[in-house]
Every structure is written in C-alpha cells, then in structure tokens.
py3Dmol code that shows the C-alpha trace and the ligand (Angstrom):
import py3Dmol

protein = """\
ATOM      1  CA  MET A   1     -44.297 -22.450 130.574  1.00  0.00           C
ATOM      2  CA  ASP A   2     -42.769 -20.759 133.582  1.00  0.00           C
ATOM      3  CA  ILE A   3     -45.310 -18.215 134.855  1.00  0.00           C
ATOM      4  CA  ASN A   4     -42.495 -16.262 136.526  1.00  0.00           C
ATOM      5  CA  PRO A   5     -39.653 -16.087 133.987  1.00  0.00           C
ATOM      6  CA  ASP A   6     -36.341 -14.809 135.320  1.00  0.00           C
ATOM      7  CA  VAL A   7     -36.170 -11.408 133.562  1.00  0.00           C
ATOM      8  CA  ASP A   8     -32.901 -10.403 135.271  1.00  0.00           C
ATOM      9  CA  PRO A   9     -30.672 -13.420 136.136  1.00  0.00           C
ATOM     10  CA  GLN A  10     -27.854 -11.202 137.380  1.00  0.00           C
ATOM     11  CA  GLU A  11     -30.094  -9.493 139.912  1.00  0.00           C
ATOM     12  CA  THR A  12     -31.437 -12.927 140.984  1.00  0.00           C
ATOM     13  CA  ARG A  13     -27.856 -14.122 141.448  1.00  0.00           C
ATOM     14  CA  GLU A  14     -27.058 -11.104 143.651  1.00  0.00           C
ATOM     15  CA  TRP A  15     -30.002 -11.834 145.960  1.00  0.00           C
ATOM     16  CA  LEU A  16     -29.090 -15.525 146.175  1.00  0.00           C
ATOM     17  CA  ASP A  17     -25.449 -14.655 146.860  1.00  0.00           C
ATOM     18  CA  ALA A  18     -26.601 -12.333 149.623  1.00  0.00           C
ATOM     19  CA  ILE A  19     -28.560 -15.165 151.287  1.00  0.00           C
ATOM     20  CA  ASP A  20     -25.577 -17.492 150.866  1.00  0.00           C
ATOM     21  CA  GLY A  21     -23.445 -14.897 152.665  1.00  0.00           C
ATOM     22  CA  VAL A  22     -25.926 -14.559 155.534  1.00  0.00           C
ATOM     23  CA  LEU A  23     -26.223 -18.345 155.867  1.00  0.00           C
ATOM     24  CA  GLU A  24     -22.477 -18.713 155.954  1.00  0.00           C
ATOM     25  CA  HIS A  25     -21.649 -15.885 158.356  1.00  0.00           C
ATOM     26  CA  GLU A  26     -24.794 -15.405 160.462  1.00  0.00           C
ATOM     27  CA  GLY A  27     -26.636 -18.737 160.279  1.00  0.00           C
ATOM     28  CA  PRO A  28     -30.046 -20.049 159.161  1.00  0.00           C
ATOM     29  CA  GLU A  29     -32.072 -18.214 161.809  1.00  0.00           C
ATOM     30  CA  ARG A  30     -30.845 -14.835 160.616  1.00  0.00           C
ATOM     31  CA  ALA A  31     -31.495 -15.880 157.000  1.00  0.00           C
ATOM     32  CA  GLN A  32     -35.056 -16.876 157.894  1.00  0.00           C
ATOM     33  CA  PHE A  33     -35.601 -13.568 159.685  1.00  0.00           C
ATOM     34  CA  LEU A  34     -34.368 -11.541 156.721  1.00  0.00           C
ATOM     35  CA  ILE A  35     -36.429 -13.525 154.197  1.00  0.00           C
ATOM     36  CA  GLU A  36     -39.550 -13.039 156.310  1.00  0.00           C
ATOM     37  CA  GLN A  37     -38.849  -9.319 156.561  1.00  0.00           C
ATOM     38  CA  VAL A  38     -38.483  -9.092 152.780  1.00  0.00           C
ATOM     39  CA  ILE A  39     -41.742 -11.007 152.182  1.00  0.00           C
ATOM     40  CA  ASP A  40     -43.553  -8.859 154.743  1.00  0.00           C
ATOM     41  CA  LYS A  41     -42.255  -5.667 153.179  1.00  0.00           C
ATOM     42  CA  ALA A  42     -43.309  -6.822 149.704  1.00  0.00           C
ATOM     43  CA  ARG A  43     -46.811  -7.761 150.900  1.00  0.00           C
ATOM     44  CA  ARG A  44     -47.288  -4.459 152.749  1.00  0.00           C
ATOM     45  CA  SER A  45     -46.196  -2.604 149.623  1.00  0.00           C
ATOM     46  CA  GLY A  46     -48.820  -4.277 147.463  1.00  0.00           C
ATOM     47  CA  ALA A  47     -46.889  -7.187 145.907  1.00  0.00           C
ATOM     48  CA  TYR A  48     -48.900 -10.404 145.557  1.00  0.00           C
ATOM     49  CA  VAL A  49     -46.942 -13.046 147.505  1.00  0.00           C
ATOM     50  CA  PRO A  50     -49.356 -15.944 148.086  1.00  0.00           C
ATOM     51  CA  PHE A  51     -48.849 -18.222 151.100  1.00  0.00           C
ATOM     52  CA  SER A  52     -47.580 -21.672 150.256  1.00  0.00           C
ATOM     53  CA  ALA A  53     -47.623 -24.532 152.762  1.00  0.00           C
ATOM     54  CA  ASN A  54     -45.553 -26.689 150.425  1.00  0.00           C
ATOM     55  CA  THR A  55     -41.824 -26.983 150.835  1.00  0.00           C
ATOM     56  CA  ALA A  56     -39.284 -28.231 148.322  1.00  0.00           C
ATOM     57  CA  TYR A  57     -39.358 -32.047 148.032  1.00  0.00           C
ATOM     58  CA  ILE A  58     -35.817 -32.420 149.332  1.00  0.00           C
ATOM     59  CA  ASN A  59     -33.995 -33.739 152.337  1.00  0.00           C
ATOM     60  CA  THR A  60     -34.233 -30.884 154.842  1.00  0.00           C
ATOM     61  CA  ILE A  61     -30.953 -31.841 156.535  1.00  0.00           C
ATOM     62  CA  PRO A  62     -28.111 -30.401 154.431  1.00  0.00           C
ATOM     63  CA  VAL A  63     -25.533 -32.976 153.390  1.00  0.00           C
ATOM     64  CA  ASP A  64     -22.766 -31.365 155.441  1.00  0.00           C
ATOM     65  CA  ARG A  65     -24.887 -31.684 158.579  1.00  0.00           C
ATOM     66  CA  GLN A  66     -25.816 -35.328 158.070  1.00  0.00           C
ATOM     67  CA  PRO A  67     -24.047 -37.607 160.542  1.00  0.00           C
ATOM     68  CA  HIS A  68     -22.383 -40.748 159.287  1.00  0.00           C
ATOM     69  CA  MET A  69     -24.594 -43.794 159.310  1.00  0.00           C
ATOM     70  CA  PRO A  70     -23.519 -46.018 162.201  1.00  0.00           C
ATOM     71  CA  GLY A  71     -23.313 -49.767 161.725  1.00  0.00           C
ATOM     72  CA  ASP A  72     -22.127 -51.918 158.874  1.00  0.00           C
ATOM     73  CA  ASN A  73     -23.774 -50.796 155.637  1.00  0.00           C
ATOM     74  CA  ALA A  74     -22.607 -53.792 153.637  1.00  0.00           C
ATOM     75  CA  ILE A  75     -24.146 -56.331 156.023  1.00  0.00           C
ATOM     76  CA  GLU A  76     -27.316 -54.313 156.382  1.00  0.00           C
ATOM     77  CA  GLU A  77     -27.714 -54.157 152.638  1.00  0.00           C
ATOM     78  CA  LYS A  78     -27.169 -57.891 152.332  1.00  0.00           C
ATOM     79  CA  ILE A  79     -29.804 -58.637 154.958  1.00  0.00           C
ATOM     80  CA  ARG A  80     -32.140 -56.226 153.210  1.00  0.00           C
ATOM     81  CA  ASN A  81     -31.631 -57.955 149.886  1.00  0.00           C
ATOM     82  CA  TYR A  82     -32.496 -61.301 151.449  1.00  0.00           C
ATOM     83  CA  ALA A  83     -35.571 -59.805 153.087  1.00  0.00           C
ATOM     84  CA  ARG A  84     -36.733 -58.282 149.791  1.00  0.00           C
ATOM     85  CA  TRP A  85     -36.206 -61.567 148.020  1.00  0.00           C
ATOM     86  CA  ASN A  86     -37.939 -63.657 150.668  1.00  0.00           C
ATOM     87  CA  ALA A  87     -40.873 -61.265 150.766  1.00  0.00           C
ATOM     88  CA  MET A  88     -41.348 -61.659 147.042  1.00  0.00           C
ATOM     89  CA  ALA A  89     -40.747 -65.427 147.202  1.00  0.00           C
ATOM     90  CA  MET A  90     -43.353 -66.037 149.871  1.00  0.00           C
ATOM     91  CA  VAL A  91     -46.054 -64.278 147.864  1.00  0.00           C
ATOM     92  CA  VAL A  92     -45.160 -66.128 144.659  1.00  0.00           C
ATOM     93  CA  ARG A  93     -44.894 -69.519 146.361  1.00  0.00           C
ATOM     94  CA  ALA A  94     -48.151 -69.123 148.273  1.00  0.00           C
ATOM     95  CA  ASN A  95     -49.814 -68.433 144.932  1.00  0.00           C
ATOM     96  CA  LYS A  96     -48.360 -71.448 143.123  1.00  0.00           C
ATOM     97  CA  HIS A  97     -51.313 -73.660 143.941  1.00  0.00           C
ATOM     98  CA  THR A  98     -53.788 -71.078 145.204  1.00  0.00           C
ATOM     99  CA  ASN A  99     -55.201 -67.732 144.192  1.00  0.00           C
ATOM    100  CA  VAL A 100     -54.669 -66.051 147.573  1.00  0.00           C
ATOM    101  CA  GLY A 101     -52.893 -63.004 146.127  1.00  0.00           C
ATOM    102  CA  GLY A 102     -50.510 -60.779 148.071  1.00  0.00           C
ATOM    103  CA  HIS A 103     -48.304 -57.772 147.473  1.00  0.00           C
ATOM    104  CA  ILE A 104     -44.686 -57.354 146.472  1.00  0.00           C
ATOM    105  CA  ALA A 105     -43.939 -53.751 145.579  1.00  0.00           C
ATOM    106  CA  SER A 106     -45.123 -52.142 148.834  1.00  0.00           C
ATOM    107  CA  TYR A 107     -42.392 -53.714 150.950  1.00  0.00           C
ATOM    108  CA  ALA A 108     -39.815 -53.628 148.149  1.00  0.00           C
ATOM    109  CA  SER A 109     -40.192 -49.856 147.932  1.00  0.00           C
ATOM    110  CA  ALA A 110     -40.107 -49.281 151.689  1.00  0.00           C
ATOM    111  CA  ALA A 111     -37.583 -51.976 152.726  1.00  0.00           C
ATOM    112  CA  THR A 112     -34.817 -49.531 153.612  1.00  0.00           C
ATOM    113  CA  LEU A 113     -37.101 -47.537 155.895  1.00  0.00           C
ATOM    114  CA  TYR A 114     -38.218 -50.642 157.784  1.00  0.00           C
ATOM    115  CA  ASP A 115     -34.664 -51.903 157.940  1.00  0.00           C
ATOM    116  CA  VAL A 116     -33.216 -48.696 159.331  1.00  0.00           C
ATOM    117  CA  GLY A 117     -36.010 -48.686 161.886  1.00  0.00           C
ATOM    118  CA  TYR A 118     -35.285 -52.251 162.959  1.00  0.00           C
ATOM    119  CA  ASN A 119     -31.519 -51.838 162.988  1.00  0.00           C
ATOM    120  CA  HIS A 120     -31.142 -48.388 164.511  1.00  0.00           C
ATOM    121  CA  PHE A 121     -34.283 -46.902 166.010  1.00  0.00           C
ATOM    122  CA  TRP A 122     -37.002 -49.174 167.311  1.00  0.00           C
ATOM    123  CA  HIS A 123     -37.073 -50.283 170.928  1.00  0.00           C
ATOM    124  CA  ALA A 124     -38.648 -53.460 172.204  1.00  0.00           C
ATOM    125  CA  PRO A 125     -40.111 -53.204 175.707  1.00  0.00           C
ATOM    126  CA  SER A 126     -37.331 -53.710 178.236  1.00  0.00           C
ATOM    127  CA  ALA A 127     -36.397 -52.826 181.795  1.00  0.00           C
ATOM    128  CA  ASP A 128     -35.309 -49.302 180.788  1.00  0.00           C
ATOM    129  CA  HIS A 129     -37.662 -48.606 177.855  1.00  0.00           C
ATOM    130  CA  GLY A 130     -41.430 -49.022 177.557  1.00  0.00           C
ATOM    131  CA  GLY A 131     -41.116 -49.997 173.894  1.00  0.00           C
ATOM    132  CA  ASP A 132     -41.966 -48.197 170.678  1.00  0.00           C
ATOM    133  CA  LEU A 133     -45.222 -48.533 168.774  1.00  0.00           C
ATOM    134  CA  VAL A 134     -44.829 -49.542 165.134  1.00  0.00           C
ATOM    135  CA  PHE A 135     -47.702 -49.474 162.665  1.00  0.00           C
ATOM    136  CA  VAL A 136     -46.715 -51.541 159.648  1.00  0.00           C
ATOM    137  CA  GLN A 137     -48.457 -50.633 156.406  1.00  0.00           C
ATOM    138  CA  GLY A 138     -50.626 -53.643 155.572  1.00  0.00           C
ATOM    139  CA  HIS A 139     -49.297 -54.544 152.134  1.00  0.00           C
ATOM    140  CA  SER A 140     -45.748 -54.589 153.510  1.00  0.00           C
ATOM    141  CA  SER A 141     -46.467 -57.608 155.742  1.00  0.00           C
ATOM    142  CA  PRO A 142     -44.458 -60.068 153.544  1.00  0.00           C
ATOM    143  CA  GLY A 143     -41.282 -58.113 154.301  1.00  0.00           C
ATOM    144  CA  ILE A 144     -41.870 -58.297 158.040  1.00  0.00           C
ATOM    145  CA  TYR A 145     -42.472 -62.047 157.746  1.00  0.00           C
ATOM    146  CA  ALA A 146     -39.338 -62.342 155.597  1.00  0.00           C
ATOM    147  CA  ARG A 147     -37.194 -60.778 158.299  1.00  0.00           C
ATOM    148  CA  ALA A 148     -38.829 -62.923 161.008  1.00  0.00           C
ATOM    149  CA  PHE A 149     -38.136 -66.011 158.892  1.00  0.00           C
ATOM    150  CA  MET A 150     -34.441 -65.164 158.786  1.00  0.00           C
ATOM    151  CA  LEU A 151     -34.471 -64.727 162.557  1.00  0.00           C
ATOM    152  CA  GLY A 152     -35.918 -68.218 162.898  1.00  0.00           C
ATOM    153  CA  ARG A 153     -39.277 -66.988 164.175  1.00  0.00           C
ATOM    154  CA  LEU A 154     -41.270 -68.435 161.251  1.00  0.00           C
ATOM    155  CA  THR A 155     -40.973 -71.767 159.445  1.00  0.00           C
ATOM    156  CA  VAL A 156     -40.938 -72.497 155.714  1.00  0.00           C
ATOM    157  CA  GLU A 157     -44.342 -74.164 156.176  1.00  0.00           C
ATOM    158  CA  GLN A 158     -45.774 -70.982 157.656  1.00  0.00           C
ATOM    159  CA  MET A 159     -44.251 -68.901 154.862  1.00  0.00           C
ATOM    160  CA  ASP A 160     -45.756 -71.212 152.244  1.00  0.00           C
ATOM    161  CA  ASN A 161     -49.118 -70.844 153.930  1.00  0.00           C
ATOM    162  CA  PHE A 162     -49.133 -67.063 153.726  1.00  0.00           C
ATOM    163  CA  ARG A 163     -52.774 -65.921 153.717  1.00  0.00           C
ATOM    164  CA  GLN A 164     -53.940 -69.471 154.582  1.00  0.00           C
ATOM    165  CA  GLU A 165     -53.983 -69.290 158.366  1.00  0.00           C
ATOM    166  CA  VAL A 166     -57.445 -70.882 158.840  1.00  0.00           C
ATOM    167  CA  ASP A 167     -55.951 -74.296 159.722  1.00  0.00           C
ATOM    168  CA  GLY A 168     -53.570 -72.709 162.186  1.00  0.00           C
ATOM    169  CA  LYS A 169     -50.392 -73.354 160.231  1.00  0.00           C
ATOM    170  CA  GLY A 170     -50.286 -70.256 158.080  1.00  0.00           C
ATOM    171  CA  ILE A 171     -49.726 -66.552 158.618  1.00  0.00           C
ATOM    172  CA  SER A 172     -52.179 -63.732 158.157  1.00  0.00           C
ATOM    173  CA  SER A 173     -52.371 -61.495 155.104  1.00  0.00           C
ATOM    174  CA  TYR A 174     -51.936 -58.303 157.070  1.00  0.00           C
ATOM    175  CA  PRO A 175     -50.830 -57.160 160.520  1.00  0.00           C
ATOM    176  CA  HIS A 176     -53.397 -58.792 162.780  1.00  0.00           C
ATOM    177  CA  PRO A 177     -52.808 -59.146 166.546  1.00  0.00           C
ATOM    178  CA  TRP A 178     -56.014 -61.142 166.989  1.00  0.00           C
ATOM    179  CA  LEU A 179     -54.885 -63.876 164.586  1.00  0.00           C
ATOM    180  CA  MET A 180     -51.179 -63.641 165.494  1.00  0.00           C
ATOM    181  CA  PRO A 181     -51.000 -62.205 169.027  1.00  0.00           C
ATOM    182  CA  GLU A 182     -47.316 -63.050 169.487  1.00  0.00           C
ATOM    183  CA  PHE A 183     -46.339 -61.314 166.273  1.00  0.00           C
ATOM    184  CA  TRP A 184     -48.284 -58.195 165.408  1.00  0.00           C
ATOM    185  CA  GLN A 185     -48.604 -55.119 167.579  1.00  0.00           C
ATOM    186  CA  PHE A 186     -51.460 -53.341 165.768  1.00  0.00           C
ATOM    187  CA  PRO A 187     -53.984 -54.190 163.048  1.00  0.00           C
ATOM    188  CA  THR A 188     -53.670 -52.121 159.890  1.00  0.00           C
ATOM    189  CA  VAL A 189     -54.834 -52.243 156.244  1.00  0.00           C
ATOM    190  CA  SER A 190     -58.377 -51.255 156.930  1.00  0.00           C
ATOM    191  CA  MET A 191     -57.128 -48.156 155.204  1.00  0.00           C
ATOM    192  CA  GLY A 192     -56.807 -45.159 157.472  1.00  0.00           C
ATOM    193  CA  LEU A 193     -56.888 -47.068 160.762  1.00  0.00           C
ATOM    194  CA  GLY A 194     -53.081 -47.255 161.023  1.00  0.00           C
ATOM    195  CA  PRO A 195     -52.517 -43.490 160.721  1.00  0.00           C
ATOM    196  CA  LEU A 196     -55.584 -42.745 162.863  1.00  0.00           C
ATOM    197  CA  MET A 197     -54.485 -45.055 165.674  1.00  0.00           C
ATOM    198  CA  ALA A 198     -50.852 -43.987 165.443  1.00  0.00           C
ATOM    199  CA  ILE A 199     -51.705 -40.316 165.789  1.00  0.00           C
ATOM    200  CA  TYR A 200     -54.108 -40.843 168.690  1.00  0.00           C
ATOM    201  CA  HIS A 201     -51.656 -43.152 170.444  1.00  0.00           C
ATOM    202  CA  ALA A 202     -48.997 -40.441 170.163  1.00  0.00           C
ATOM    203  CA  ARG A 203     -51.444 -37.844 171.410  1.00  0.00           C
ATOM    204  CA  PHE A 204     -52.519 -39.879 174.442  1.00  0.00           C
ATOM    205  CA  MET A 205     -48.997 -40.924 175.287  1.00  0.00           C
ATOM    206  CA  LYS A 206     -48.153 -37.239 175.586  1.00  0.00           C
ATOM    207  CA  TYR A 207     -51.351 -36.692 177.605  1.00  0.00           C
ATOM    208  CA  LEU A 208     -50.449 -39.466 180.056  1.00  0.00           C
ATOM    209  CA  GLN A 209     -46.898 -38.187 180.434  1.00  0.00           C
ATOM    210  CA  ASP A 210     -47.942 -34.549 180.904  1.00  0.00           C
ATOM    211  CA  ARG A 211     -50.390 -35.487 183.677  1.00  0.00           C
ATOM    212  CA  SER A 212     -47.921 -37.863 185.345  1.00  0.00           C
ATOM    213  CA  LEU A 213     -50.325 -40.753 184.797  1.00  0.00           C
ATOM    214  CA  ALA A 214     -47.746 -42.895 183.023  1.00  0.00           C
ATOM    215  CA  GLN A 215     -44.106 -42.694 182.073  1.00  0.00           C
ATOM    216  CA  THR A 216     -44.195 -42.576 178.259  1.00  0.00           C
ATOM    217  CA  GLU A 217     -41.341 -40.178 177.549  1.00  0.00           C
ATOM    218  CA  GLY A 218     -38.886 -41.510 174.983  1.00  0.00           C
ATOM    219  CA  ARG A 219     -41.377 -43.967 173.518  1.00  0.00           C
ATOM    220  CA  LYS A 220     -42.080 -43.255 169.885  1.00  0.00           C
ATOM    221  CA  VAL A 221     -44.880 -44.080 167.468  1.00  0.00           C
ATOM    222  CA  TRP A 222     -43.812 -45.045 163.948  1.00  0.00           C
ATOM    223  CA  CYS A 223     -46.428 -45.189 161.229  1.00  0.00           C
ATOM    224  CA  PHE A 224     -45.970 -46.479 157.694  1.00  0.00           C
ATOM    225  CA  CYS A 225     -48.791 -45.360 155.418  1.00  0.00           C
ATOM    226  CA  GLY A 226     -49.893 -46.143 151.882  1.00  0.00           C
ATOM    227  CA  ASP A 227     -50.329 -43.178 149.570  1.00  0.00           C
ATOM    228  CA  GLY A 228     -53.863 -44.320 148.786  1.00  0.00           C
ATOM    229  CA  GLU A 229     -54.442 -44.752 152.489  1.00  0.00           C
ATOM    230  CA  MET A 230     -53.604 -41.114 153.139  1.00  0.00           C
ATOM    231  CA  ASP A 231     -56.685 -40.068 151.135  1.00  0.00           C
ATOM    232  CA  GLU A 232     -58.976 -41.792 153.617  1.00  0.00           C
ATOM    233  CA  PRO A 233     -61.068 -39.511 155.866  1.00  0.00           C
ATOM    234  CA  GLU A 234     -59.612 -41.286 158.931  1.00  0.00           C
ATOM    235  CA  SER A 235     -56.083 -40.298 157.883  1.00  0.00           C
ATOM    236  CA  MET A 236     -56.972 -36.802 156.732  1.00  0.00           C
ATOM    237  CA  GLY A 237     -58.942 -36.021 159.883  1.00  0.00           C
ATOM    238  CA  ALA A 238     -56.355 -37.400 162.274  1.00  0.00           C
ATOM    239  CA  ILE A 239     -53.428 -35.677 160.614  1.00  0.00           C
ATOM    240  CA  GLY A 240     -55.115 -32.310 161.215  1.00  0.00           C
ATOM    241  CA  MET A 241     -55.174 -33.137 164.913  1.00  0.00           C
ATOM    242  CA  ALA A 242     -51.496 -34.179 164.755  1.00  0.00           C
ATOM    243  CA  GLY A 243     -50.700 -30.744 163.288  1.00  0.00           C
ATOM    244  CA  ARG A 244     -52.668 -28.863 165.914  1.00  0.00           C
ATOM    245  CA  GLU A 245     -51.100 -30.847 168.757  1.00  0.00           C
ATOM    246  CA  MET A 246     -47.668 -30.525 167.134  1.00  0.00           C
ATOM    247  CA  LEU A 247     -47.096 -34.267 167.115  1.00  0.00           C
ATOM    248  CA  THR A 248     -44.544 -35.739 164.761  1.00  0.00           C
ATOM    249  CA  ALA A 249     -45.867 -38.449 162.455  1.00  0.00           C
ATOM    250  CA  ARG A 250     -43.495 -40.322 160.141  1.00  0.00           C
ATOM    251  CA  CYS A 251     -45.316 -41.597 157.102  1.00  0.00           C
ATOM    252  CA  GLU A 252     -44.054 -43.157 153.925  1.00  0.00           C
ATOM    253  CA  ALA A 253     -46.127 -43.660 150.820  1.00  0.00           C
ATOM    254  CA  THR A 254     -45.583 -47.066 149.235  1.00  0.00           C
ATOM    255  CA  ALA A 255     -45.629 -48.110 145.604  1.00  0.00           C
ATOM    256  CA  ARG A 256     -48.359 -50.147 144.008  1.00  0.00           C
ATOM    257  CA  SER A 257     -47.872 -53.889 144.111  1.00  0.00           C
ATOM    258  CA  SER A 258     -47.101 -56.249 141.253  1.00  0.00           C
ATOM    259  CA  ARG A 259     -46.624 -59.987 140.952  1.00  0.00           C
ATOM    260  CA  SER A 260     -43.659 -62.033 139.887  1.00  0.00           C
ATOM    261  CA  SER A 261     -43.475 -65.664 138.744  1.00  0.00           C
ATOM    262  CA  ARG A 262     -40.916 -68.039 140.296  1.00  0.00           C
ATOM    263  CA  ALA A 263     -38.918 -67.843 143.489  1.00  0.00           C
ATOM    264  CA  THR A 264     -37.330 -69.765 146.352  1.00  0.00           C
ATOM    265  CA  PHE A 265     -36.592 -68.644 149.907  1.00  0.00           C
ATOM    266  CA  ALA A 266     -33.104 -67.458 150.686  1.00  0.00           C
ATOM    267  CA  ALA A 267     -31.473 -67.240 154.119  1.00  0.00           C
ATOM    268  CA  PRO A 268     -28.006 -65.922 154.925  1.00  0.00           C
ATOM    269  CA  ALA A 269     -25.689 -68.707 156.100  1.00  0.00           C
ATOM    270  CA  GLY A 270     -25.675 -69.184 159.852  1.00  0.00           C
ATOM    271  CA  THR A 271     -29.151 -67.792 160.559  1.00  0.00           C
TER     272      THR A 271
END
"""
ligand_1 = """\
26
LIG
C -61.253 -48.624 154.203
C -60.713 -49.537 153.137
N -61.162 -49.429 151.867
C -60.714 -50.269 150.904
C -59.803 -51.232 151.201
C -59.293 -52.193 150.107
N -57.883 -51.925 149.858
C -56.903 -52.616 150.457
S -55.413 -52.021 150.094
C -56.037 -50.890 149.028
C -55.125 -49.967 148.291
C -53.978 -49.473 149.164
O -53.198 -48.533 148.463
P -52.018 -47.767 149.189
O -52.480 -47.196 150.495
O -51.445 -46.806 148.212
O -50.976 -48.912 149.544
P -50.155 -49.880 148.533
O -51.111 -50.893 147.978
O -49.535 -49.012 147.481
O -49.118 -50.519 149.421
C -57.413 -50.951 149.013
C -58.272 -50.067 148.193
C -59.358 -51.319 152.545
N -58.459 -52.216 152.942
N -59.815 -50.463 153.483
"""
view = py3Dmol.view(width=600, height=400)
view.addModel(protein, "pdb")
view.setStyle({"model": 0}, {"cartoon": {"style": "trace"}})
view.addModel(ligand_1, "xyz")
view.setStyle({"model": 1}, {"stick": {}})
view.zoomTo()
view.show()
C-alpha cells in the first residue's frame, strides 16, 4: 500500500507542470534551488520531510543530452557476443575432465561494461598517457581471457587449462599478477580488496598530483565490484573515504554465476 496516496492528482500535476516549466525556461540549477527552498520552507513550518540519500534508480543523463555512441555498434556487439561465448566455453571445457569450477554469469552480465571500457575509455601506458588502472571483478576473469584469446594473446591450450596453471601451461582462476605478471594488473577476488585498493589508488594518485610528486592527472581508476563483495568491511570502509575525499568510483554489481554444459571456442574470422 502506498503510504502517501495522491489525494489531489490535479494539484500534483500543477506542481509538476511548474517544475517542467522552470526546467525548460530557466534550467536545472534554478529548479534545484526552488525545490530546496520549498523543502526548507516545509521543514521550517513543521512538515516532516525526512532526508533521503537514495536517488531514483535511473540514468541521470537525460536521453536528449546523451551523445551518440561513437564507433561501430554492430562490430562491437559481434565481438562482445564472441567474448561472451568464449568465456562460457572455456569454463565448460575446462570442467569436462576436471572439477575445477569457474563462473559464467558474472562476465555475461557485465560484458558490455568491460567492452565499452576496452573500446572507448581505457588507456594503456604510452608516451602521452601514464595508463589507467583497471580492477577486474574476480569472477569475470573468463571474459577477459576470452577477449585476449581473440587478440591472439592466449592459446587454445591455455584456455583449456583454465584454473590449472600449476604446470605452467594454464591460466589462473582470478586476476593474479604474481602468477601471470604479463597479463593482470591487480589481484582481486579476495572480496573487498579490489574496491579497497582502487579507492586508495585513486586517493593517492590525487595526493601525488596535488603535491607535484608525480604527474597522474588524466589517469583513471576503474573498479568492477561484485554485489556480495560490496558488503565486505574493506569495501564499506573504503567507500566512506571515497565519499569524504570526493573521489569517483565506478562499480558494477555482477550476477551470480551458473554453469552450462557443452561449448566450443569461437573466433571471428581474421583474428
Ligand atoms: C574475503 C573473502 N571471503 C570469501 C570469499 C569466497 N568467495 C569468492 S567469490 C564469493 C562470492 C562473490 O559474490 P559477488 O561479489 O556478488 O560476485 P559474483 O559471484 O556475483 O560475480 C565468495 C563468497 C572470498 N573470495 N573472499
């Protein structure tokens, strides 16, 4: 049951129309000012208007202010489909004759986010950029391997030996720079360490820049987090610091994993 039923829809409509008019003719800043004045007036006059830190679960960039996506959507989607498939295939194939396990749904649910990052945002270290810092959520590792496979960085043998790296021919379960120094940037999946490290890296990069100790401006930290992971004390504690220091953390909760049965690797022709 709605605890605040709309007892006068026409009056509600008039107020909403008024805000629409302000937004259209005077802009969002004026609208925000007026809304705050109204809330303040109501509170001072005895109305109970509790504070809420939650915002509507919507895209905060209005559709008419979204720029067009650059690049070729059709090709990007095709590559993404291959990556999703290969990620699933490597887990299933590695489990054919073993019980090593592995995750499918985490990457499948976050594939577009990783893809857009790879295609449009992330910088490798180069002469004119220090490089971005990307914390991959641990259970999404098959998707990162799947993309690397299509780029020719990993072999079918390595893919088939997912989670069986002890003999040196496989690849590690999770992001692990100690086991795969040429591949992974940061270790994650000890839940909470990714968000914790990402936030402190961002904080100290700003510190170094502000004190002219290092040139870090323009370098960004990208952190992919599990929803379960965000309950960890490491994540919860660090995110408070990120708020106080006004850092921007980009986190995405991933879905729970599931297993599938049969699969083969797919690679787009010519890669
Ligand atoms: C500190 C810690 N506790 C427990 C685990 C075991 N563990 C690995 S992944 C996982 C669940 C992760 O869930 P979520 O963050 O939602 O990611 P998803 O599996 O959905 O990708 C657990 C409990 C761990 N890796 N680290």
